[in-house]
Structure formats: C-alpha cells, structure tokens
N, C-alpha and C positions, 0 to 999 in steps of 0.2 A: 395391668389394671388400668382402665381408662379413666380419664379425668377431663372435666370440662374446663376450657381455658377462656375466661371472659375477656372480650376485647372491647375497650371503651371507644367504640366507633361512634362518632357524632352522627346526629341525624343528617341524612343526605337528602336535600330537596333539589330536584332537577329544574333547571331553568327551562321555561317553555317559550321558544321564540315565536315572534309574530312573523307572518309571511309578508314578504315584500317583493315587488316586481324585480328588484335588483338581483334577487337570488335565483331567478328563473331563466330558462333558455328557450330559444325559439324552437328547438327540437326537443323531442321527448328525452328525458335524462337517460344517460347511459350508465353502465354499471358503477362507474367511479364518481358520479356526479348527481346525487339526489340530495334532497333536503330531509331533515329529520322532523317527523311528526310525533309529538309525545302521546303516550298512551293515557287515556283518561278513564277513570273508573266507570263512568256512566255513558261512555260513547264508543264501545268496542265495535259496534256494527259499522260505523261510518269512519273508522280510523285505519289508515294504512300502517301496518306495523313495520317500523324501520329501526333496525338495531345493529349493533356491532358486538362481536365477542372476540376475545383475544386467546381463546383456548382451543387447542387441537385435541382430538379424541385420545391420543396416546397419553397425554398428561392428565386428563380429567375424564374418567369414564364413569358415567352415572349408573348406579344400580337402582336408585329410586328417587322420586321427588314426591313428598307427601304434604298434606295440608292439615293442620290442627285447627278445628273450627270452634273449639270450646274455650277459647282464650278471650278474656274480657277486654283487653287493651288493644287488640289488633289480631290480624291473621298471621299465624306462624307457618312458615315454609321450612321443610327439612330436606336437605340435599345430602346424599352420600356420594363422595367423590374421592379420587386419588390425591388431589392437590388442593389443600386449603387456601393457599395463597392465590392461586389463579381463580379459584371459585369466588373468593371475595371480590376479586377484580371484576368478574363477570356480573356478580350481583349488583355492584354499585354502578356499573355501566349500562346494563340491560334494562333495569327497572326505572327507566326515565318516567317522570311524571308521578312518582310515588316517593314516600318516605320509607327509608330502610333503616331499622333501628335494632340495637341490642344483639349483634351477632354473637353466637356462642359456638365454639369449635370443640368437638370431641374426637379424640383419636381412638379408633376401635377396629380391630381385625383388618389391618393393612389398608385402611381407608379412613377418611375424615367424615364425620357427621357434622354438618353445619346448620344451625338453626338461626333464623332471623325473623323479625316481625315486620310486616308490611301493612301500611295504612295508606289512604289517599292523602292528598296534599292538605286536606282539612283535618287530618288526624282520625278520620272515620275508619272503622273496621270494614274490610271488603268481604261481603257475604254472598252476593249473587253468584249462582253456580257458573254462569257463562264467563264471568270475569275471572273467576278462580281457574277455570280450565284454560282460558287464554293465557294467563300468566304462567301456569304450570307448563304448558306446551312451549311457550316462549323461552323459558329457562332451559327446558330440556333440549330444544333445538339449538339454542345458543351455545350451551356447554358441550353438548355431544358432537354437533356438526362443525363447530369452529368457524361459522360464517363471519367473515371479517367485515364485509360491507352489507348494508341493508339492501333489500330488494327495491328496485326503482318503482315509483308509483306516484300518482297524483291524488291529492285530497279533493273530494268533491265530485269525482267522476268526470263524465264527458263535459259537463258545463264548465267546471273549473279548468279543465284542460284547454277548452276552446278559448277561455278568457286569457289564459297564459299565452297562447299563440297570438291573440290580438295585441297583447301588450308588447310582444317582441316579434314582429312579423317581418323584419328585414335585417340585413347585415349593416354593420357600421360602415359609414361612407369614408372614402379615402381622399376626397378633395381637400385642398388646403384649409378651407373654412371649417369643415367638419373636424379636421385634425386639430385646428386651433381651439375649437370648443372643448374637445376631449382633453387636450393638454391643460387648459385652464381649469377644467373640472377637476383633474387629478392634482393640480397645484393646490387647489383650495380644499378638496375633500380627502385626498390620499396623503399628500405631503403636508397638508394642514398649514399652508402659507397663504398669505394674501396674494391674490392675482395681480396686485399692483406693486408687489415687492418680493421678488424671488430671484435667486442667483443662478449661475450656470449649473451647479450640481442639482439644485432643486428642479430646474428646467429639464435636466437629463432624466431625473426620476419620473417626472410627469410624462415626458415623451415616452419613456420605456413602458410605463403602465398603459399608455394609450396604444402602443404597438402590441403589447402583451394581450390587451383586450381583443385585438384582431386575431392574434394567434389562438386564443382560447375559442373563439368562434369556429375557426377551422378545425381545431383539435376536437371539439364536440362533434362536429359533422363527420370527421374522419372516423372517430371511434364508433359513432352510431352506424356508419356505413359498414365498418368492419364487423360489427355485431350482427348486422342484418345479413351480410353475405357469408359470415362464418368461414373465412378462408383459413388455410394453415398459416400460423403466425410464427415469425422468428422472434426469439428472445435472446438478445445479445448480452452476454454476461462479461463484464470487464471491470477490473478494479480501478481503471484509470480512464479519464476522459478530459483531454485538454481542449475545451470548446472555444477558447478565445473570447473576444468580446461578442456579446449576443446582439446588441443594437444594430451594428453595421451589417451583420449577416442577415438578421431578420428583415430589415427594411429592403434589402436587396432581393431576398427570396419572396417577399410579399409584393414586390414591384412598386413600392411607395417611397423610394428614397428621394426622388425629386420633389414629390408632394410634401414630404416632411421638411425638406430644406426650405421650400418656399413658405410653408406655414410658419416655421421658426423665424425666417428672415423678416416677415411682416410683424412678428412679435418682438423683434430686436435682438434675436439670438442667431448664432451661426451653428449649423448642423455639425460641422467638423469639430468645433470647440466642445460641443456637448458630447459628441462621441468619445472624445478623449477623457471625459469624466469617468468612464466605466473602467473598472479594474478587471484584470483577468481572473477568471474562476480557477482557483488553485487546486484542481482535481486530478492532476497527473504529473508525470515526471519528464517524459521525452517522446520519442518517436511512437512508441506503443500507444500512448495516450492520445496523441494527435491523430494517429491512424484511426482510432476508435471514433473520434469526432468526425473525421472525413467520411467514414463509413455510415454514420448516422445521417449525415447530410445527403448522401447518395441514396440510402434506403428511403428517405422521405421523398426525394426528387423523383425517383423511379417508381413511386407508388406501391412499394412493398409493405405488407402488413407486418409491422415490426415494433418491438419495444426494446429499449436499452435499459440495463440495470447496472447500478454502481453504488458507490458510497459517497455520502455528502460530508467530505472532510471539513472539519471546523477550521483547520489551519492549512492542510495540504502541504505542498512542497515549500521549503523554507525560502525566505527572501535572502538573496545574496548581497551582502554588503562588502565592499572592498575598502579596507583601511590600511594605508601604507603598502598596498600591493598584496595584502593577505586577505583571503576569503574569510568572512565571518558570517554566521548564519543567524537570522532572526525569524521568529514566527511570522507567517504571512497572514495577517488578520484581515483576510479578504471579505469576511462577512460582517466586519465591524459597522459598516454603513448600510447593511441590508443588501438583499439581492432581489431586485424587482422582477427578475425573470423566472423565479421559482414560485411554485404554488404549494404551500404546506397543506398536506392532507392529514389533518389531525384525526380524521375518522378512518384512515387507512393505516392500521398498525398491526403488527404481529408479534407474538412472543417468540423469542429465540433463547434456547436453553443451553446451559453448559454444566459440566461436572456431573456429580451425582453417581448413580449406579444403575445397573440393569437387572430387572427381575422377570421371572416367568409368570404369565397369567394364562387364564383359560377364557377364550372368547368363542362363543357358539360351539362349545365342545372341543375346540382346537387350542393347542398350546401356542402362545405367542410371547414375544419379548415386549417388555414395557420399560421405557427409560424414565427413571425418576430423577429429574434434574436437581442439582444443588444450587443453581442460580438461573434466574430468568431476567432477560432484558427485553425491552420493547424496541421494535424497529418501526420508526415513523417515516412515512413516505413524503418526499418532496419531488414534485413533478416539474419538468422543464420541457416545454413544447419545442419541437424541432420542425420548422417549416421546410417544405420542399420548394424548389424553384420551378415556376411555370406550372404549378399544380395546386389544387386546394388541399392536398394531403398534408397533414401535420401530425407527426408521430410523437412519441413521448420518451423522454429519458427520465426514468424514476430512480432517484437516489435515496438511500436509507440513512437516517440518523439514529444513533442509539440513545435511548432514554430509559430511565429506571422503570421497573415494573410498578405500577400504581398499587397493586395489592400489597406488595412487600412494604412500600412506603407507608401505606395506611396502617399496617401492623406496627411498624417502627414508631410512627407518631403516636399511636394510641397506647403504646406501652411506655411512652415517655422517652424513647430512645431517639431524641431529635438529632443528636450529633451523628449517630450511626446511619440515620436516614440520609443525611447530607453526604456522608462518605460513600454510601452505596450509590447515590445519584452520580457522584463524580466517577466512581468505578465503572458505572454503566456507560456514561457518556464518553469516556476515554477511548472506547472501541472505535468510534468514528472521528476521533480528534485529529489524528496525524496520518498522513500518507506514508506507508512503509516505515513502521517503527524499527529502530535499530535492533536487529535480531542476533547480535553477537552474544547477548546474555540469555539465560533461560527465560527471564521475564519478557524480554523482547520477542523471543520466539513464541511464547505463549500468547502475547498480545496480537502478533501477526496471525496466528492460527485462529484466534477468536474473531479477529477482523474478517478473515476470509469466510469463516463459517457463518458469521452474523449476516454478511452480505448475501450468501447463497441461500441460507435458510429463509430469510424474509422474501427473497425473490421467488423461490419455488412455492412458498405458501401463496404468494400473490398469483403466480401462474396457474397453479392447481385450482385455486378459488375461481379464477376467471374461466377455466375450462369447465368446472363443475356447474357454473351458472347456466351453461347451455347443454352440456353433455352429461348423461347419467352413467355412461359405461366407459371404463378406462381402455377398452379395446380400441376406442377412437383416438386415444391420446397421441400415438405416433403420426396419425394423419392430420392432426391439428396443431401440433407443437414441434418446433425445432429449437433445440438449445445449443447455442454456440459458445464454446469455451475459448475466450481470448487469452491464450497462454495458460499456464498451469494454475494461476491464482484462484479461479473459480472451480477447480477440479473436485473439491469436496462435495460439490452439488451432485456428483454421481452417487456417492454413498448416502447423501441426504435423500435423494429421490427414491433410492432403494428402501431406505428406512420408512419413508412415508407410505410407499406402496405396500410394504410388508406389515408394518406395525400399526398403521392407522387405517389403511384401506383393506388390509387383510386379503391381499390378492394371491399370496403364496409366492415362493421363491421363483419358480419357473416362469410364471406369467410376469412377475415384476422384472425379472432379468431380461426377458424378451422385450419389454417396453423400453427399458433403459438403453439397451443396445441400439434401438432404432431412433432415439431422439437426440443423442449427443453427437456433436462434431467438435473437433479439437484443432485449433491453429496454434502451432508452436513457433516461437520467435528465437529459439535457442540454437546456437551453432556449435557449442562445445558440450560434450557429455558431462564433464565435471561441473558445469554450471546449472544442471538440472536440479530443480527444487526437491528437497527431502525434509520430512518431518520426523523427529524422534518418536519412537513408539511409546515411550513412557509419557511423553507430553500428550500424545493422542489419547492414550488410556485415561489420563487425568481429565482432559478437557472434553473429549467426545467419546466416551466409553462404548456406546452403542455403535457408532460409526466404525470404530476399530474392529469390532466383531464382524461387521458386514464386510469390511475390506479383507479381513482374514478369510472369510467364506468365499469371496470373489476370487481371491488369490489361490485358495485351495482348488476350486473348480478349474481355474485356468491352468494351474500346474498339472493337474491330472489329465486335462485335455492335451497339454503340451507334451507330456511324456508319451502319449500315444503317437505323436507325430515325429518327435525327434529322438525318442528313446531315452537312454540313461546318460545323456550328455549333461553332467552335473554342472559343469562350468557355464554352459549356456543357460541352463535352467536357473542358476543363481543370478546371472546377469539380467534375465527377463522377469524374474520374480518381482512382484509389487513390494514385497517385504525384503529389505536388504538385511542380511544377517551380518554379524560382526560384533566387535566390542560394544558398539552402539547400534542398536537396531533402529532402522529408519523405514518410513513409508516413502517409496519412490512415487511421487505424485504424477510425474509424466507417464510412467508405466501404467498407472491406474487409468489415466486418460486414454491411452492408446488401446488398452484392453477393452474398455467399455464404450468407445466411440465407433461410429460406423465409418467415419472419414477422418484422416489426419492430414492436415494441410501445412505445407511450407509456404513461404512468402515471396519466393523468387525461384527461378529455375536453378540457380547456383545453390541456393539453400536446400532445395529438394534433393539435389545430388548429395549434399552433405548428410541429409537425413538418411538417405539410402545406404551410404557407404561408411558413415562414421557414427552419427548420433544415435540412430535407431536401426542399425544394420540388422540385428537379430530379428526385430519385429518386421522389417521390410521383407526379409526372406520368408517369414511365416505368412504375412498378409500383404503381398505387394498390391493387391487391389484396393487396400484401404488408403494408400498414400497418393496424394495429389499435391499440386501447388497452384496458388493463385497469386501472381505477382501483385504486390501492394500498389496502391495508388493514392492520390490526393485529389481533393475536390477543387476544380477550377473556379467554383463560385467563391471560395475563400481566398484562393491563392492568385487569382487574376482579377476577378470582378471586384472583390472587396479591397484587396491590398494594393492593386495596381489599376485604378480606374482609367488612367490615361491610356495604358496599353489596351485595356478592354475596349475603349472607344475606337482606338486605331484598328484593332483586329476586326471589329464589326464593320467599320468603314470599308476596309479592303475586301472583306468577304461579302459585303452587301447584305449582311444579315447578322442578327445577334443569336441566331438559333444554336450556334456553337456552344453557348453557355450550358445548354442542356444536351446537345448532340455534339460531343467533343470531337468526333471524327472529322467534322468539317474543318478543323484547324489545319489538316493536312493540305488544304488548298492554298495555304500561305506559301508553300514551296514554289508555286508558280510565279510568285512575285519576289522571291528572295533576292534576286539580283537587280530589282527595279530601283533605280536611283531615287525616285520620288518617295517610295516606301522607306528606303534606307534613311533619307533625310528626316522623315517624320519619326522613324524608329529611334534615331540618334537623339532627337529632341525629347522624346518621352524618357529615354534613359537619363539624359542630362537633368531633367526636372526631378526625377527620382533620386539622382545623386545629390542634387542640391538639398533635398529634404534630409537625406542621410547625413550629409556634411554638417548641416545645421544641428542635427541631433548630437553628432559626435562632439561638436564644439561646445554645446550646452552641457553635455554629460561629462566631458573630460578636459575641456579647455584647449584641446588640440585643434588647430585650424588646418584643414587639408585642402589640397588642390583638386578641383573638379577635372583637370586634365589627366590626373593620375589614374592608373588602373585600380579599381576598388577590388581587392583580393580578399575573399571572405571565407572563414571557417567558423560556423556557429553550430554547436552541438554539445552534448554532455562531455565533460572533461574526463577522458579515460585513456589509459596507456594504449589500448588497441586502436583508438580513433586517431592517435598519433598527432595531437596538437604539438607535442614536443618536436616532432620532425619538422613541422611548419616553422616553429620558433628557431630551430637550428638553421633552417633554410634562410630565414630573415637575417640571422647573425652572419651567415655566409655572404648574403647580398650586401649587408652593411660593411663587412670586412673588405669586400671587393671595391666598393665605392671609396672607402677610406684610402685604398692603395692606388686609386686612379689619379691621373693628372686632370686638369680642368677640361682639356679637349675630350678626353675619354668620357668624362662625366656628362658631356652634352649628348652623348649617344644613349645614355641610360634611360630606360622607360620608367617614368615615375610610378611608384606603387604606394598605395595605402593598404596596409595589411591589417585586417580586422579579425579579431578572435573573440568569441563569446561562448559562454556555457558555464554550468554549475558543476562543482566537484562534490561528490557525496561527502557528508560531514566527517566520516571516519576514514576517508581515502587520502592518506598523507601524500603519496606520490602525485596524485592529481592536484592537490592543493599547492604543492611545490611547483608544478607546471604553471599554475596561475601566477604565482609569485615571480617565477622566471620571466614570464611574459611582461609583467610590469617593470621588472628590473631592466630588461633589454629595452623596453619602450622608453624608460626614463633616460637612458643613455642616447638612444638614436634620436628621439624627438627634440633633444636639446643640443644636438651637434650641428653647429653652423656649417660645417663642411658638407653635410648631407642635405640640409634644407628640405625642400619639397620632393627630393628624389626618393625619399623613403620615410614613411611614418608607420608606427605600430600602435594599434589602439585595441584595448580590451573593453568590450561592452558588458557592463555588469547586469546581473539579474535578468538574464535572457529568458524571454517568454514568447507566447504567440504574438502578442501585440508588437513587440520589438522585431520579431521576425517579419511581420507585415511591412515594416519600415525598411529593414535591412535587405531583404531578398530582392525587391524591385530595384534597389540602388546598386546592386552588385554587378561587376563585370565578369569576374572569375570566381568560381566557387570550388573549394577543396573538399574532396571526399576521399581521404587517404588512409583508411583503415588497412591494417595488415590483411592481405587476402585470406578469405576463409573465416573472418570474424564478424562480418556484417551480414545479418540475415537478409535484409532487403535494402534499407537506406532510403526512406521516403524524403529526406531532406533534399537529396539531389533532384528529385522530381519537381519540387517547388521551385528551385532555381531554374530548372530546365524550362518550365512553363513561362517563366519571366524573361526568357531570352538570355540567361546567364550561361556562359561557357563553363564546362566542367573540367577540372584537373583531378584525376581520380585513378585509383587502383581498380583492377578488374575483379571487383568484389560485389557480392549481393546482386542487386538489380542493375548495376552498372553494365554488366554484360549484355543485358537486354536493351539498355539505352544505346549501347554501341551498335547493336543490330538495327535500331530504328533510325538513328541519325548519322551513323557512320563514324568510324574511328578518326577520320580526317577532320571532323568537326569537334573533336575533343582532344584532351591531352592526357593520354594514358601512360602510366609508368608502373614500375615495380614488379615484384615476383607474382606469378600466378598461383592459384590455390594449390595446384598439384606440386608446386616447387617449394612451398613453405617448409614442410617437414624436413626435406633434404637440407635446405639452407640452415635450419636450426641445428641439425646434427653437425654441420660443418662450421658453425659459428666460431667455435674456439680455435679453429685451425686456419681460418681465412682472415687475412689482414683487412681492416676497414680502410676505405679510401682516405687519402691524406687530407682532403678537404673536411671530411667528417671528423677525423682525429683533431684537426686544428680547432674547429668550432667547439667541440666538447672540451678541449683543453682551455679555451678562453673562459668558458663557464667555470670549470674546475679551479682555475687559478685566480678567480675573483675579478675578472675584467668588468663584470657587471655588479660586483659587490656580493655580499652574502656567501662568501667562499665556503664556510663550514656548512651552511644551511643547504647548499646545492650539492654537497659531496655525495650524499646517498642517491640523488637523482642521476648524477653522472655515473655512479657505480652500476646503475641498471643498464648502461649502454656499453660497458667494456668488460673484458676478461670472460668472454663466453656467456654473459648474462643478458645479451641483447635479444630477449625473447620475441619482441615485436619487430625485429629486423629493420631498425632504423638505419643502421650502418650499411646493411646489404642493399637497401633501396635508395640510399642517399644520392649516389651518382645519377641514377635514373630519374630521381625526383628533380635534380637540378637541370637535367636535360629537358624535362617537360616544362619547367618554369621558363627556360630560355626560349623554347618553342612558343610559349604563350606571349613572351615579350615581342618576338618577331611578328606574330600574327596581329598583335594589338597595334603595331605601327601602321599596318595596312588597314585603314579604317573601312574601306569598301569590303575587303575580305572578312574583317571581323564582324561587321554588321550582317553580312550574308550568313555567316555561321550562327550568329545570334538569332536571326529570323528562322533558320532551319531548326534550331533547338526548340523554339516554341511550336513550330509546325509539327515536329516529331514527338511532341509530348502527349498526344491524344491517347496513346497506348497506356499511359501511366496515370489515367484518371481513375479515381475510386469508383466512378460509375461502371467502368468495365470490370473492375474487381468484384463489385457487388453482383453484377449480372452473372458472372462466372459462379460465384457462391450460390446464388439463387437457383441456378439451373443444375449444377453438378453436385452440390453438397446439401443445401437446405430443402430443396424441393418446394419452394414457395413461388407464387405468381403475383404479378401486380394486381392491386385492388384499388382502382382509382376512384376517388370520391367525386361524385358529379358536382358541377358548379351549381 
C-alpha cells in the first residue's frame, strides 16, 4: 500500500550572481570552467542553460515527468524515479532561479513518485508553454543523463564574447613591478590584510596566489588546446602523491624565480624565507607517492595530454614526534592554514554509492542489473595545476574530497533529525580523512575499500563525462582514453568501468569487456607474492554488491578460457583465479588487474625478472607479451634545480647551457670534465655549502654539532626490516666499538663520520619503532662520549618528508640503500642522491643493478648477497655461524650497553637462532668491507670528487622524463600535444 511522505522542505531561492570581469578568461571557457547563468521565467530565449546534476542513470531512471496545470498556487511537476534521495538533490540544484516548495514523495511499484511545486522568484505560477517544456526537458536531461558540468557558453552572443576578450586580452606580466602589484593586490583582497602591515606567512600566501594566477592562465590554455586537438589522454590513477612544496617548483617551471625574488626584495621580504612558510602536502607515504609526483612533472614538461587523479586527504600521513627516543604519531593538520595551490570545484561533484542490493530491470526490452545503493556520498573535486618546464603546458591533478549527499541531509533536517544529519556528514567525510587507515580490523578494511572505490568511482565519472562531451560513441573510447593503475589501489576501477558500460550505457558484456581490456595498464610495485592485496569476499559483498557480481563473471570467463589452454591443472587454476578459495574467501586484486589490463609493468629490470619468475610466474607463462618494465625515474627539476640550485648553476656553467634541465641526456657531457681540477674545486665548494646548510639544520633540530670535515653518511627512507636500518645501526655500533678500543695514534687515522638516519615507522609496526628507539639510544651514548668526539656522530632526523629530503640529499656524501636483495622493486631514493653527486653504498637490488651499468661498480660500494643467493642463505641460516663482529654488536644491545635491555630483547631475537630473515648476519662482514672501502676513497679527495661528478653525469638514465617517454610509446599510446605560446 503506497503512502505519501510529506517532507518539510523549506522554500529554496537560488542566488543569482552578477557577472564581473574577474570571473572571465581571455580564452573561451573550457569544459571545467564556465560560469552559471540562472534560468529566468521570462527570458528562456536569451539564456544559456548551465546546470549540474549528481545522478547517474543507473540510480535514477525516469519513466515520466508530467506537469499539473490546474493548481492555483503554482505549477506542480511529477517525477517517477528509482531514487527519491538523489532526485530531491537534483531538483534543488537544477532549478536555479526558481522557488521549489512542498515536495511530496510516494513509494509505488518499485519506484518513487515525487511531486513538488515550482514558482518564479516572485511566487508567480509558471504558465507559458515554452517555459514549461524547457523546465521539463532540463529535469529529464539532468536526471537521466547525469551531466555533472554545465555546457560552456557565453551570455549575450558574439557581442558579449567580444567584450570579454577586450577585458582580458593579454597574459599577466612577470616583471618585478607587475608581480609586486599582484602580490599587494592579493595581500589586500585575498588575504584581507593591509598592504602596509603583513607578515611573512601572509606574504607567502599573497605570492602563492599571484603565482597560481599564472598557472591558471596556462591551465586554461592547455585544456582548451587539448579540447581542440582531441588527442588520446592519459588518466593517471594513484592513491598517493607526495608533491612537496608547490611554490619553489612552480616558480622554477614558470621561469620566474629571479623575478619573484627581486619583487619581494624591493618589498622588504626574502624569497627563501617565504618559501619556508609552505608546509608539505600530506598526500602520500613514501617512494610510490613521490614517484607519482615526479611522473606528473614529466608528463607536463613533455607536453603529454594527461590528468592525475587521487584523494585529498584531510590529514594524510601522520606527523612523527620523537619523545625520549620513542616515535609518537600526531595528525598532520596540513590544511589548517589553507592551501593556496588548490582550486575547489564546488560545481564538479559526483555521487558515489555504497551498500544496498542489486535488482533486475528491463530497459529497451532487455534485462539489466540495477544497483540500489544504501548510502550515497558526494565526491567534490579540488584541482592542483601542474606546470611543465620550458613549455606553456600545465596539466591537472584532481583530488577528491568526500562530502555528504545534500539530498540525504535535506531529508534529515526536514524530519527534525538534526543530530543524525551531522553524524552522516562525519561518516561521509571520514572516507577522505586519513591516508591508509589501519586495516587490521574489519572496520579498517571496510574504510580502505570505501576509500579506494570512492576515488575510482568519482574519477571514472569525470573521465566518462569528459569523453561524452565530445564523443557520442563508446567505440572511440580506447582510442581516446588510457587508464593507468599505479599499483593495485585503483584496481576496482576495472569493475567500476564494466558496471558503467553494462548497467548505465547498456553496451552488453562483449562490447564492454572489449573496451575494458584496451584501456587499462597496470604498474605493480610488489616484490613478494604474499604482499599482494586481497579483499574479503564478504566485505566486497556488503560494500559493493554489484561489483562483486561483475568480478565473479570476469573470473568465470577467465577460468573457462584458461581451462582450454592449460587443461585441468587445478593447482594452477586455483593460483590464477581472481577469487581465492579457502576458509576466508578473498578477491585477489592483483590478479584482477593482470587479467583485465593490456600491459603489466615492473619498475626495474630486476623487478621484472622477479615478476616473471616469482610473483606472477603463472601469468607470465600464459601472457608473456603483456609483461614489460620501465625503470622508475625522478625529475631533475625537483631534485637538482629546486633542491640544489648551486649545483644547478655549476652544471649549466660547465655544459655551457641549461638545456639539460629539459634534455637530461646532456648531463653525460660532464664525464669529459670529471678529472678537471677546476671543476672539482667548484664541485667541492658546492658540496661544502650544502653540508653547512644541513649541519645547521641538524644542530637546530637535535642540538648536535657536527664537523663539516666528516663524511655525511645518510640513510633516509621508511623504517622497515627489509630496508635494514638495523644493519646500519649495528655498523655504527661496530665503528664506535672499534674507536673505543683504539689508542690515540690509531684514532688519528679514522675518517670522521656523521651517520644520519631518518624515516617513519608505521604506527602498528613494533619492530620498526624499536629500531628508531635503538637509534636514539645508541646516539645518546656515542654523541656524549668524549673519547669519540667528532670522529663519530649519530643523528636521527624526525618527521622526514620531501622538504627535509631537499635539504638532506644535496648535503650528503654517502648514501645507503641496503635492502635485502630481492625486496626493493626499484628504489627511487638512490636516483635522487645520484643526481646530486652522492656516492652510493648499496646491495645489488632493484634499480641499483642498472645504476651499476651506467656509472660502473668502481664508482659505488656494492656489498651483500645477490637476489639469486637469498633463498639458499635463508635455508642455511640456522646452520651457519654469524661473524664474530656481528655477534659482539648484537650482544652489546642485548646486554643493555645502550640501556633498555628488556625493550630491545625482542629486536635482538629477530637476528639470532635462525630467525635472521633479512640476512643482517650473512651480509654484515661484506657491509663492513664496503664501509672500509668508502673510508679509503673519501681520504683521496681528488678521486672522491671525480666519482661524485661521474655519479651526476650518469644519472640521466634515471630521469622520470625517460620513464614517461617509455610509457607513452610502449604502454599508453599517447603523443605530445604542445600548447602554443
């Protein structure tokens, strides 16, 4: 029995904005940047209809929209739809310029009938036929088509358009006076401070907005050019982006760094001081996130048509606080003071659905599935312009923030459920609150799955909307869209695209599957099969019921195809199945990615071999043509030009050009001058300046004063057993023990060392936290021992991030990359040090093997077991005695030489009695030999400087520019689309 449910929705009167020149651009607006023109009852003919809707066809299917004209108080519209909540949302958003009153909802025959009264802003009934038809068509198109953005257009026709071009007929100027005017304008009108009284932070904000204005100009032109040329576009999907500070990178890429510095100087400010006011955007965790940022920089610089998509984390990765040597975690409130580099797109939002159930429906005489969600959340876009270097191209990183569905909130407020509305708002926003929620509990796993789906659902809706703005046939989709999965986190996008093509576009399984297989490529960063991501089936069923059905269908088709090729090899079939059977059924996300992608990439040659022989052996034997590798790279713009300007100037001087900043292969010419004494002197001076900066930072941060004559020996990366910071610390203990047992004459021969360690331990990783505490305990002993003095210092740098790396890497002499062989997929950290002329002490793991090929093993310090030796050594671990030096240093820790005897017991237990999984004992003697070789080389300054220069000269191969060119040609099939100046 149906019943009408009255909703006490208040009268909604839309604000009608006035047009101003500040909202207009010199180029015709592109798809994401138009202005809203309200609909007026008496001006339909001269009004451009601009609207947004948040509803996709699957959730709201219109069977009819009718008008009741015999009502005295207004015109009643009647909508029949699947989803009352979303329909209310559409009604309140679409009918701008009108009053919407007295909505009534009736549930009837598996759909909702929604009635509402519409009048003009004066309360008059709408009666003319043309107006009624326009409103009816507008509602129908909005709800059925799910258009998220309005169509671009100008009010007033050609005359209005010409006037707009006259008002903004040129680009912002970059001379110091123009920059000063813009900075003061933003001080007064954006920051709302007096231009006669503002501090460093307010000056930073004003400068940032001035620079952002110039980015937006280029962004508009780039997007307009892309729209005109309609090239195949890359969409880079990644849950992590560690962009670092935007100001320094932007002014370098725009080529206005010196002009900004001069403009600020004349205003009484220092550019370097203002740049320090910017905090790091906490949008990532480690190497994967920084890799994504480097690749975005290279995509822009090389003029590729690309978009990045990710999540706008409210808190991101935690801030690391060290208290008495113990790591404590605090939220990183990086958005507390705003983010001048992002542009909130309140008009770009999409509904993302969760839970509910799946029903069958009939569309055009064919059966189809309809997902009836139990919860809807809004994804709101925040755009971050990414400028290229030496080009006008500026691409976009679009990040999604979760907001509650307005329709649901309206219903809650109108029924008096104010508290529930607030709770639902908090539940919605938590999706994009924190990077990588702890997934040890069911709730944590659920939140992570919702986070991943939220991100890919919004991104795909945006991508498909952009495609459909220009193309009417999905046959063109693979020729215009390339979707890159950066690891397994975005892999649910495969099932989501299938769902959209099947349930919303009604293309049929065969056609949808053919499209999906052509658009996805997958890069994996995993080296161990047991580390591959899995999602429990019951969790999938609860959160994404329709997607689970699709994954089962994909798996069934794959298994049937596989049986034809390999027969009844049930063990192999079970290993390759997307669905893992067992006590707990799981979805193997990596298997889904491989089955549905046209290319599977590793991130170094060593990693590629591991994928072939260990991680995805079965799949490689089935589809060897799918597997490739693109060795990771880092951008020289960030890691030399921005972080080491002195070295940048020196390289340009000796090469006679700064073209290497864009054409990195030119760096190889430095080899011709590696032994030149003049270059070596200048090289040493640059290094000394950078060491002075780092030494000042260390003293400020820790109170430890270090000698500039000492070798700065650095290991900065996430704290993890396989990265073996513990091996480093044990090596420091051995060095300390040796010094303590030397007489005064022997100590004179010791090469001074400042050992620097930095990195964060995951909050629930106890062993990693104990490694941090051990580092501090050892440092406390060594740094206060007068017998040692400047011969040895140990420093832990807290809260390691991109900005800290920009200070530490240029000031390093030796960098340690000492993971157990076979555990590092690539290792981009070593590339950053390499570019800065830092010598590497490393195991033959990840991309280190390719670095050896490029600069020669004689210019590095290689030690430890090879990848093919690790398994044998692990089997022998319980029968082979560890070196005496190793036993001694472990015993010093175990017996409390550095205090905290009981606390470190479990840490020592991981190293003895056959439990040394990461082979610290096996590699210890080799490690000490490599350290001794580094000491000998450091004494010979001429030789050391030559090796340092050769490191920088050999780093060209490890630029992300080369990586991106490889991807563009061999995987994505995209070409440069350079925006003309």
